[in-house]
N, C-alpha and C positions, 0 to 999 in steps of 0.2 A: 163211456170210459171202460175199456176192457182190461188193460194191463197197467200196473204201477210197478216201476223199477226203482229200487233204492240201492245206491252204491254203498256197500259196507266198507270195503277196502279196495285199493286200486293202484298199488305201486309195484312196478316191475321189479322182479327179483326179491321182493319183500313179502307181499301178500295181496291176494285177490279174492273178492267175494261179493256177490250181488243177491239181493232178495227180489224175486219176481212174484208179484201177487196178481191173481186172476180170479175174479168173482169169489173172493173170500178164501181162496186157496193160496198156500205159500210154498214157493219153490226156491231152494237155495242153489245158486249157480257158483260153483267153486268154493273151496273151504281152506284158504291159506291161513297162516298163523294169525291168531287173534280173531278170526271170523266168528267163532262161537260166541264170544263176549259181545262183539258188535251186533250180531244177529238178535240177541236177547234184549238189546236196547230198543228193538222195533216190534218184535212179537214174542209172546211166551213160547218157549221151545216146544211145548207140547202141541202147538198149533202148526208145526212144520209138517208139510204134506209130502214133500219129495226133495231129493237132492240130486243134482247133476254135476259131475266133475269132468272137466274138459280134458285133463291130462295129468301125468304123474309127477310133474315137477313140484318141489316142495312149496313154492309160493302159491300154488293152486290147490294143494291137497293135504298139507301137513296137519291141519287141525281136525281131520276126520276122526282121529282117535279121541281128541278132546270133546268133539261133538257127541260121539258115541257114549263116552263117560257121562256127559251131562244128561243125555236122554235115558240112560239106564240106571242112574244112581241119584237118589237112594231108592227110587221106585221105578222099575222098568215100565216102558210103555206097553199097552195091551197088544198092539200090533206093530210089526216092524215098519220102518220108513223105507219106501222105495228109494234105492240108490242106483243111479245109472252112471257107468264109467266105460271108457274104451276097454275092449276085451283084454288088452295087454296089461291092464292095471290090476287084474284079479290076483296075480302073484304078489304084488305089492300089498294089497289088503290082507292077504294071508300072513305076510311077513310082519305087518304092523300088529296083528293080533298075536302072533308068536312072541313078539318083543314086549308088548304092553298089556297083554291079558293079565287079569288079576285072579290067580287060581283060588284064593281064599274067599272070593265072593262069587257065588254061582252065576249071578246076572252079568258078571264082568269077566268071565273066563276067556271069552273071545268077543270083545265088546263090539267090534264092527259087524261081525257076522251074526251076532245075537240082536243087535239093534236095527240093522238095515237088511232089507231084502235086496241083495245085490243082483243087478241086471246089467247086461253088457250091450254096448252100442256097436253095431256092425258097420264100421266105416267103409268096408269094401263094397257093400251094396246098400247104400243109404235108402231106408224106407221109413215111412211115417210110423210113429209109435203113439198109441193112445196113452198119454201120460196120466192125465187126471180128467175123467169125464169127457167134456168136449175139447179138451186141450191136447193138441197134437205136437209131437216133437220129432223133428228130422235132424239127424247129425250127418255131416259130411267131413271128409278128411281135410284138415288144415295142413299147412306145410311147416313142420317143426321138427326139432331134434328127436322127439318121441312122438308116438301116435297121439294126435291132438284133434279134438272134435269141435268143428264149427257148428253152432246150434241155431235152429230156427223153431220158434214156438208160435203156434197159430191156433185160433179158434174158428178159422174159416173166414172171418171178417177182418181181423187185425193180426199183424205178425210182428214179432220182435226177434232180432237175430244177434248172436254173439260171434265174433270172429275166432275166439280163443287165441292162443299164441300162434302166430302164423307168419310166414313170408307171403309174397304175392302169389296167388294161385286162383284159377278160375272157380274152384270149388267154393271158396269163400264168397266170391262175387255172386255165385248162384244161390248161396245160402241167404244172402242179404237182399236178393232181388225183390223190388216192390214192397219192401217192409215199411212199417210205420216208424220203427225205431231200430237203429243198428248201433250196437256197442262194439267198437273196433279198436284193437290194440294199435298204439302208435309209440312204440318203445323209443325210437330214435328221432332226432332231427336229421342226422346224416349217418349213413351206414355203408359198410363195405359189402361186396357181394357175398362174402363168407357169412356176415351177420344176417343178411337178408334171406339168402337161399341155402346157405350151408347149415346155419343153426335154425333160422326161420323166425324173423321178426319183420316189422314194418316201420317205415318212417311215417310221420304225420302226413306228408305229401302223398305218399302211396295210399294211405288210408282214405284220403280225400278222393283220390282217383277211383278206388274201388267203390266208394259210396256213390260217386257220380255215375259209374257204369251200372251199378245196381239200381239206381233210381230210388234209393231209400228216401223217406220223407224227413227223417231226422237222424243225424249222426252225432254220436257221443264218442269222443276220443278217450282212450283209457290206457292203463299199463305203461305210463311214461316212466322212463328210467330216471329222469330228474323232474320232479313236480314243478320246479321253478321254470321249466321250459314250456309251461302251459300256454302263455300268450303267443309265443312263436309257433308252437305246434298248431294252434288254432288258425293262425295266419297262413301257415304252410298248407293245411288241409283246404282252406278256403280258396286257394288258387284254382282248384279243380272242382270243388263241391260248393254249390251256391245255395243249398237248402239250409234248414235250421241246423245249427252247429254249436256244440258245447264241448268242454273238456271236463271229464269226471273229477269230482272231489268227494271225499268221504261225507256221507249223509245226503248227497244230492239225490233228488227224486224226480222221476220223469213219468208222465202219464200218456197213454194213447187211447 
């Protein structure tokens, strides 16, 4: 067993966050509202080794300041936590610190930049990043209203991929190719062209088609606009994808 994935939150337009564990190391993927509280139900926050945020929409990043507060107060960590974001997000991180820094506390004057070591994902020329030890991260551009990073984590033997928020695009298929676990957004049951490729989201049926083309060994649908659509979303994806299939719920855990 190389990876364990725990779904922290997974509702489109509300909040998204996932805990990926690999050989005792803990990586947070996305940090939507309430993710900090959900995360500490599974690990002590001082055991967090890295954070990766896929894009700048609030349901994926709004709790970064709250996480920074929790990591630096009352006692700051000895070393900053690596934080990886699309390059275009750096101005947002500065704005969050400008708005929510606490001038009266030295450790919280600029909480995000004092707590995290901010690194940027180059989506224009995707290359592997040595994230933690033998764990490699590759980010490719998803198709969304803002720069959005589809993520692939691998230790050379096992691979886990995240679609991020995306419309149908070959770069997401390439990210998920021959993975052991693929976490793919399935926002809609039915969608217009404007929703799919103008804004950038998927239906569950399209998610199944991507997973089938990528030959992933396990597909987990996530980011449903209406959680009650889960049974139909699973059935729609199964029209194209015949491998192991599930729909994400809070607290669900997957191992590879």
